[in-house]
N, C-alpha and C positions, 0 to 999 in steps of 0.2 A: 663481648665478642659476639657477632651475629652468626647464627647457624646458617648452613647451606640451605636448609629447608625454608627458613624465613626469607632468605635472599631470593630464592626462586619464587616464593609466593608473592613477594612484593613486585617482582619484575612482571609476573603474569597479570597482577592487578593493574599495573601501569599501562601494559599493552592494551588491556580491555578499555581503560579510560581513553587512551589515545585513539583506538578504533572508533569508539563512540563519537569522539570529537570530529574525526575525519568524516564519518558518515553524516553527522549533522551538517558539517560544512558543505559536503557534496549536495545534500538535500537543499540547503539554502541557495547554493549556486544554481542548481537546476531550476528551483522555483523562480529565482531571479531571471534566468534566461527565458523561462516560459512567460513570465509577466512582461519582460521586455519585448518579446516577440508579439505578445497580444497587443501591447501598446503601439508597437511599430505598425502592425497590421491594421490596427484600428485607425491610426493616423493616416496610413497609406490608402485607406478606402476613399475613393474619389467622392468629393462632395457632389451631391446631385444638383445639376443645372436645371432650374425650374422653367427655363425658356423652352419654347417648342423646338423640336428637332426639325432640321431641314429634311423633309421626307422624300421618298421615292416619287410620289406623285408631284411634289414641288418641282423636282428635276424633270420628270417626263412631260408634264403638261406645259412647262415653261411659263406658268402664270406669274412667277417672280422675276421674269426677265425684264431688264430695264427698257423703257421706251427709248428708241433711237430718234435722231432728228437729222434728216438728210435733205437740205434745201435744194430745189431745182432752180438755179439762177436763170432768169429769163431776160432781164435787163440789168444795167449796172446796179441799180438800187432796189430791184424787185426779185422776189423768189416765190416759188410755189411750195406748199406743203399741205399735209392732211392734218387737221386738228383732232382733238379728242373725240369729237362727234363723228369723225370720218369724212367731214366735208373737205373739198379741195379749196384752199384759201390762197389768195394772192396777197403778199405782204410787201409794203413799201417801207424801206429802211429810213429814208430821209425824213419822214414825218411820223414814223411809228404807227402807220395805219394799215388796216387789213380789210378785205372784202371777200365774201364767199363766191367762188366761181361756180361750183356745183356741190349740192348737198350729198348726203350719204345714201339717198334712196336708190339711185341706180346701182351703186355698188352692192347694196343688199339684194336687189332683184337678180343680179347676175352672179351673186356669190363670188365676187372678185375683189382684189385690192390693187390690181394692176391698171395703171392709167398713163396716158400721154396727152398733154395739152398741145394743140397746134400753136405754131409761133405767133399767129395773129389772135390767139385766144378765143377763137370762134367755135372750135370743136374740141372734143376729147375722144380719144380712142380707148376703149376698154376691152381687154382680152379676157376670155372665159372659156370654160370647158378645156382647160389646158391639159395636154398629154405630153409629159416629159419624154424626150428622146434620149439625150445624154445629159451631161452635167449642166450645160447652159441652154441647149436647144430644146425646142418644144413644137408641137402642133397646137394651134389654137384657133378659136373663132373670135371675131371682133365685131363690136358694135361701135358706131360713131354717134356721139351725143352732141346735139346742137345746144350750145350754152345759152343762147338767147331764148329759144323756144322751149328748152328743156325736154325735147323729144329725142328719141334715139331710133336708129335703124341698123339692121344687120349689114355689115360690109361684105359684099360678095361679088364674084365675077362669073364669067362663063365656065370657069374651072371649079366653081364651088365656093364654099364659105370657110374652108379650112386653109390656113396659111402657115408657112414655115417662118415667115418674118413679115412684120408690117411696121413702118416708121414714117414719121413726118419728114417732108422736105424742110429745108432751113428757113423758108419764108412762106407766108400764106397758109393754105391748108391742103396742099398737095401731099400725096403719099407715094412712097416706094414700097414694093412688096415682093415677096418671093413665093411662087407656087410651082410645084413640079420642078424644082431646082432651077427655075428661070426667074429673071428680074423683070418687073413691070413698073410703070410709073403712071399715076393718074394725077393731073394737075389740080383737080378739084374733087375732093372726096364726095361732095354732095351731088355731083352730076351723075346720076345713075345710068343715064342713057348714053353717056360718052364712053367709048371703048378705051381701055388703058393702052399706053404706048409700051410695046414689048421691046425690051432692050437686048435680051439674049434669047436664043431659041435652041441651043444645043444641050440644055440640061437633061440629065438622065439619072434615074434613081440609083443611088449608091455608087455612081460612077463619075458623073460630071456635075459639079456643084458651082452654081453662079450666085455670088452675093451672100452665100452662107458657107461656113467652113466645113471641111470634112472632119472625121473624128479626131485625128491627131492635131490639126490646127486648132480646133475648138478646145481640146483638153490641155494642150501644152504650150501654145503660143498666143493665140488671140484671147482666150478665156471669154468668149462672147458667142452669141447666137447669130451674129451677122458678120459679113466681110465686105462691107461697102461704106464709103466715106464721102459725104457731100462737101463740095467747096462752100465757103461761108455764105455766098449769095445764092448758090444753087445753079450756077451756070454749068457745072461739071459734076459728074458722079464717078469716083474711082471705085472699082470693085475687083475682087479676086475671083478667078475661075480656076477651080481645082479639078485635076484629072486623076482619078484613082484607078484607071483601067489596069495599070501594071502592078498595083498594090495587092499583095497576097491577101486572100480572104480568110478570116477566122470564123469558124462555125461553132456554135454552142446551142444546146437544146433549151427550148422553152416548153415547159410541160403544160402550161395553160390550164384550162378548165378540167375538172375531174370527169366531165362528160366527153372529153376528147380522147379517144383511144390511142391516137398516134402522136399528139403534140406537134411541135414544129421545130425547124432548125433556124436559128437566127444567124444571118450572115453580115459581117462587118468588115469593111476595108481597114485593116489594122497593120501598119508597118512595124514589124518587130526589129529589134536591134540587128543591124547588119543587112537587112532586107531592103527591097526597093521602096522608096518614098513616093508620095504623090508628087506630080509635077503641077505647076501653076503658072498662070499669067496674070499680071496686073494690067487692067485696062481702064481707060478714061473715056466716058461717054460725054459727048458735047451736045447739050440740049439746043444749041443754036443751029447746028448742022445735022443733028441726029446721026453723027458718025462716031465710030469708036477707034481710039488709038491704043496700041499696045505699048506699055512702058517696059523697056528692056533693062536688065540688070547691068551693073558695071562690068567692064570688059574682063576684069580679073576673075569673075565668077561665071562667065558664059561657058557653055559646054561642060559645066560641072554641076554637081548637085548643090542646091542652096535653098535658103529659106528667106522669107521677109518677116520682120518682127514688129514693125509699127509703120503706120501711115499718119501724117499730120499735115494739114493744109496750112500754108503760110498766109495766103490770101486767096482770092478767087482765081489766081492765075498760076500759082506755083505751089508745089506739094513736096514735102520731105518724106523720104522712104528709107528705112533701114533694112539692109540685106545682110545675110550671114552665110558663111560656108557650112557644109553639112557637119563638119567637125565642131562647129560653133566656137572656134577660137579666133576667128577673124570676122570683123564687121565693117561694112562700108555704108555711109550715109550719103544719099544723093539728093539733089534738089532738081525737080523735074518741071518742065514747062507743060502746063495742061493742054495748051493749044496744039503743040507739036509733038509732045511725048518725049522730047529730047531731054536727057539728064546729064548732070555733071557731078563729080565727086565733091562733097563738102567736108567730110571727115572720115578718118579710118581709125579703128581701134582693134587691139589684140587682147587676148586673154592673159598675157603676161605669164605664160606657163600653165594656164588652165583654160577655163571657158570665159566667154564674153557674156555679160548680162546687160543687154540693151533691149528690154521689152517695154519699158515705160516711155511713152511719147514725150517729146520736149514741150516746153512752154514758150510760146512766142511773145516777144515784145509787140505792143500794138502796131508799130510801124513796120514790123516784119524784117527789120535789118539785122536782127540777132535773135537767138533763142537760148534757153537755159536747159541744161541736160545734166543728169547725174553720170559722171564718168570717173574711172579710177585715177588717183593721183598718188605718186610715191612719196612716202614720208620716211626717207632714209632707210636704215636697216630694218625698220618696223614693217616695211612693205607697203602695199597699196591699200588705200582707203577710198570709199565712195564719197565724192565731193561734187559741189555745184560748179559746173563749168559754164561760162558765157562764150558762145560761139557766134562769130559774125556770119552773115549769109549773103555774100556777094552773088549777084545773079549772072556774073560772068563765069568762066570756067575755072576761076581761082578757088583754091581751097580756103575754107573759112579759118579765121584766127581763133584759137582756143585760149581762154584765160580762166584760170581757176579762181573762183570768188571765195571759197572756203578752203582752209588748210588745217591739218592737225590729225592726230591719231584717234579719230572717231569716224563713224559712218553717218552720212546723210541718207535718209530713207525715202523722202518724198520732197519734191518741189511743189508747193501748193498755191503760190500766187506771185504777182508782180505788180507794183505800183509805179507807173511811168512818171507820175508827178514827183514822187519821192525818190525815184531811182533805187527802189529797194526790192530785193527778191526775198520771198518768204519760203521757209523750208522746215521740215521736221527732221530732227537729228537726235541721236542718243546722247550727245554731249560727252561721250566717254563712258557712260554707264549703259551697257546693253539692255538693262531692264527698263530703261526710261525712254520716253519720246517727248521732246519739248519743241515748241515753236520758236524759231529764230528769224531774224531779218539780217540781211547783209547788203551793203551798198555796192551797186554796180557802176557807180559814177567813176570814170577815169580821172576826173578833175578834182573831186572832193570826197574825202573819206573812203577811198577805194578799199574794199574788203572789210570795212568796219562792221563788226558783228555784234548783235544784241540778242540776248535770250528774252523773249516776251512772256514766258510762262514759268521760268525757274523760281520766281518768288510768289506765284499765285497759289494760295491754298495748299501749302507744301505737304500737309499731312494726307490730303485726299487726292491730290492731282499730281501725278508723276508721269502719266501716260496720256498724250494729247493727240487729237486729230484736228484738222482745220479744213474748211471749205470756203474759198474766196470768190468774191464777185469778179467779173471780167476785168474791171479796172483796178482791182486790189484795194478799193476803199473800204469795203465791208467784208466781214468774214464771220462764219459761225465756228466758234471754238468748242470742241468737245473735250471735256475732262473725263477720261475713260477709266480712271482707276489710280490708286487702289480702292478708293471709295466708290459709292454708287455713282454711276455716270450722270453728268448734267451738261447742258449746252447753253452757251451765252452768245448773243449777237454783239459784235464789237466793230469798231472803226479803227483803221490804221492812221487816221488823220485827226483824231480827237479822243477824248476819254469816254465816248459813247459806249454804253454797255447795258444790255437787257437780258434777263434770264428768259429763255424761250422754252426750255424743258428742264425742270428741276428734279423730276422723279421723286418728289417729296413723299407721295403716298407709299411708294415702294420702300423708301428709306425708313419710314415709320413701321411698316410691316416687318422689315428685316431686323429691326431692333428687338422684336419679340422672338426671333429665331436664334437658336444656339448654333451659330456658325463657327467653322473651324478658325483657329488662329494661324496666321501665315508667318513663317520665318524664312529668311534667306541665308544662304551659306555660300562660301567659296572654299574650294579644296583643289588639290593639285592632281593633274593627270600624271601618267607614268613618265612623261617627258618633261615634267615641271610646269606645264601650261596650267594657268588658273582656269578652273571650271566654275560655272554658276549653278547653284541648286536651290530648290524651294521645297518647303514642307507645309502641308496642311495638317495642323495638329488638332486632335479632338478637343472640343470645348472643355471636357473634364480633366484634360491632362495638365499636371503640374510637374515641371521639369525637376523640381527638388524632391519629388516622391520616388518611391522604389518600385512602383508599378510599371510594367512594360506593356507595349501595344504592338500589334501586327503592323507591318509596313507594306504598302503597295507602290511600286515605282511605275509611273506612267511615262512611256517613252514615245517619241516620234523620231527625231534625230535626222530627218532628211536634209539634204543640202539646202542652206538658206532658210531653214525653219527656225522657230523659237518656241519654247515652252515656258521659260523662266523670265517673265516680265511682270510688271506691276499693273497690268490691265485687269480690270474687274471681271470676274466670271463666276458663275454658279454651275457646277458640272456634276457629273456622276460621282466624281471624287469628293465633292462637297457633301453629297448625301452620305457616302460611305464613312466619312470622317465624323459628320455630325450625328448620324443615327447609330452607326455600328462601331464607333471608336477606332477606326482605322487611321493610321498615319499614312497620308498620301504624299508621294515624293515625285520630284521632277529633276531633270538635269539637261543642260544644253552642252553637249559634247562638241568635239572638234567637227568642223563642217557646218555648224549652225551660223546664224546671221548676226550682224551688228557688231562684229569684232574685228573687222578688217579682212582683206582678201587672203592674207597668209593663213589665218585661222579657218576661213571659209574654204579655201582651196586645198587644205591639208588632206582631204579624202579623195582628191582627184585621181581617177583611174583605180581606186581601191576602196569602193564601197564595201561595208561590212568588216572594216578593220578598226580604225581609230575610234569611231563612234561606238563600236561594241566594247572596246577597251574602256572607254569613258563611262559607259553604262555600268559595267562591272565595278569600276572604281567608285562610282557613286553609291552602288549597293554596299560596298565594303565600308565606305565612309559613314553612311547612315547606320550601318550595323554597329558601329562603335558608340553611337549615342546611347546614353544610359537608359532612356525610356523606350528603346526599340527592342522587341523580343526577337533575338537572333534566329530562332528556329521558325519564325513566321514572317519571311520576307518573300514577296512575290513581284512579278514584273508583267506588264501587259502593254500592248500597243496595237494600232490599227493601220493598215496599209504599209507605209514605210516603217511605222512603228511595229507592225506585225513582223516584218522582215527583221528588224532590230531585235525584237524579243526572241524570235526563233534563232537568230545568230548568237545571242547570248547563251541560250540553253544549249546550243550546238557546241559551245566551248567546254561543256561539262563542268561549269562552275558550281561550287558548293554554296555560293552566297544565296541563290534563289531556290526556294523549295518548290515553287510552281510558277507557271507562266501561261499567258493567254495570247495567242496570235489571231487577230481578226483580219481577214482578207489580205494576207501577206504576199509580197513577192518572195518567191523562194529560189528563183533562178533568173538572173537578169537577161538571159536569152529570151525569156518569155514576155518581157515588157516592151513598151513602144520605143521606137527608134529615137525620137526627139529627146525625150527625158533621159533615157539610158545612155545614149552616146554623148550627151552633154557632159556627163560626169564620169563615164567609163570608156569613152571612145568605142570603136566597133569591136565585136568579138575577134575579128581577124587581126586587128591591131593590138588588142590587149587580151589574149587568151588566158594568161595567168590570172588577171584580175577577175574575169568571169568565173574561172574555175574555183578560185579561193572563196568567192562570195556565194557559191552554191550551197544553200542550207542543207539540202538533202544528203550531201556527201558527209555530213557530220551527224547523221541520224542516230548512230549508236550512242552518242554522248547525251541524248535526251533521256537516257535512263536515270540520270542524276536528279531529275525533277519531275513533278507531275505537270502534264502538258495538256492544254485544250486548244484545239484548232477550229476556227469558225470561218465560214465563207458562204456567199450566195452563189447559186449556180448560174444566175443571170448577170454576173458581174462583167460589164463590157470594158472596164478599165483594167483591173488586175484579174485576169481570167482565173476561173476555178481550177484550171490546169495546174496552177502553182501549188495549191493545196493538195490536189489529187496526187501529184508526183511526190510531195513530201509524205503523204499518207502511205504511198507504196513503199518508200524508203524506210519509214518507221516500222512497217509490218515486216519487211525483210530483215530488219535488225531485231525483231521480236520486242519492240518497244511498245508498251501499252499506253494509250492516250485516250482522251475524250475528244469527240468532235461534235459540232453542231452545224448542220447544213440548212440553208434557207432557200427553199425552192423558188426559182425565177427571180430572186432578189438581186438588185444591183449593188454597187459598191457601198452605198450609204446604208443599206439594210433598213430602210425606213418605210417599206410598204406594208399595209395591213397592220397586223399585230406584231410584226417582226421586231420593231425597236424595243417594245416592252419585254418580249420574250428573250431577246438578246441580253439585255442588262440583268434580268432576273436570273438567267442561266449563268452568266459570268459571276454574279454575286453568290449563287449557290456553289459554284466551283471553288471560289475563294474561301467560303466558310468551311467547305469540306476539307480544303487544303490546310486551313489554320486550326480546325477543331476536330477533323475526322468525321464530322457529321454533315449530312446533306439535308437541308431544310425541305427540299422538294421530295426526296425519297422518304423522309420522315412523314410527310403529309400523306404520301401514297400508302405507307405502312399502316398509318392510323385508319385510313379509309378501309383498307382490307380487313383490319382488326375489327372495326366497328360493324362491318358487314358480315363478320364471322365466315369469311371465305379464306380458302387456302391461297397463299401467294401464287401468282400466275408465272409460270416459266416462260419468259419472253425470248429465250434463246432460239 
């Protein structure tokens, strides 16, 4: 029989052994966990990529930018280009021969790359000392170079040697030019003792513009430094005369030199949404009679506000003009007799519930009996898509017959050529994938293979070439095909009538250099918007990133999002984001939300009258989607954009979303009342017609929600496009809501912020802000602290 004492003793001994065993087990488990963690962390450490980083200097200097090739076609089988030595070369396609027209000496002497060769190839115009005015316009001095004697002289008149525009006549070596807002013509540039013919005499600084556009036409409609168009043989000159007398003036300060105590006020005729637009007249000057005829708009637009959007000569006697109402939802195309100025309606188009996009001029068949134009065509319930239309051009008052050559749920983006012999139209299209651009041909023959379509590039170098451009000769027999990505761009010369093919720019040296660079990896994604619509996205992944590893990286979403824009394509590019991803291991992201291009008009027009709504939703959706990826660090997601992208960034932060920890807006629109009439009303109508749309899109009204993120606002005080007023009013609203933010102001800088050291300073400042956002440390302020510490000085109170 066991005593109670023995039983108690044995039980205590068992408990001790059990405790020891449990303790040992815990120690083993803990050690195992520690070892496992060490192993995992060791495996998760990214392997070092021994290739060179794509550096900030690589981005800023652009030395790794691919060479481009843009032929200037002068005859059916000849074109001009500048070779690697900088010489102007004339190339003949039919026998693969070339000859130097002028060497690089003159370009170096004048420090210019700009040139125009006369149609008879006897002279070349070279512009230098260029002083930009706005996006396309400039003041410049010109020399004309005698190709035979290799001598040059300054081109000047009694008004001086500074010109607003100079261009060759279509034959010989006569020139048309604009000085003091008036148009002049000189039939022979070499005859210095012959006075030029003055075509207009009512030009007035900043008020009456002849042959050159005013601000809003230059920026939003013509995208050009001139507003004059020669007939093919040179018998007539059609030009626009703009009257900005009734346009409200916008004033902004230019601070100028530090030695100028007062600075100056810049005045610009700038029509804002809902305010008076410039008026204009289209006129045709007849060189046989020296008389000018005014071309009148179609009857339905007379006594109303309207625009013109393109001018295209059919031949030397007839010209095609596109007119549009101020609301930009109705367009009329007229064909006009150059001799009489009498016009008849050829086509009408509407916006089908939104705006009309008729800015690209048509391509005429050689006989002039028809032309090809991109017009919307309905594809059932899917809505309208942009397609190639063939339109007849009767010279009577009959309306032209429209036939669509292409059909389907995809967009045509450009018509690039026509071969009369083959009866084929050549065009660029997405083929259904908005990231791609391929070259196609379609038959225009009504008797044989009508609408037969063939993709000419879909099977060419499929890994490297998914985005193409094309430049065709006048007859459509030869063309230069550009493979623009995703690989390094290259250009080949080809024929539509044979297997002829020559590499004319391969960018081989760049391709070799880039193989030594640790470039980001690109991945594409699709995800759904809140309405179920499929959205396209793109990521640049750091070279060291392995998706199977447990390491996470900060993410920067770059947005633009304006109507008709695109960020997610397979076009090659080396950008600031390339640098951030390669050097600093950022994941850089993109999204094309509703309202962007190449997805049909239903997708494009979804933001009509409501900018700042669906594209904002889609940017937030993209941020949330990328946030779910295993290699994205959720606490380090930022967003940035410029211009419309700045508006989109500010609108996202104005929602108070928790997805983005910080954001940068560069030169943003903050209130559409402040932007120009043509752009704003195209997408929003007028403030009187759409007050709710303007009110809801006003970023400043959501200023209190900016407290949810760190915000940086950047703008140039000399921005003629998106006025500094936009940022100033947002700053006021942020202060009133006690929101703390960073700002960077660039004195006298325009919208591009590229004067002096501004571009370097801009990107370094944004990089510093992002690093501070992601790490809490500021590289620039760290440098300042070290300087102060090394100099043994007390920090300076800069308040």
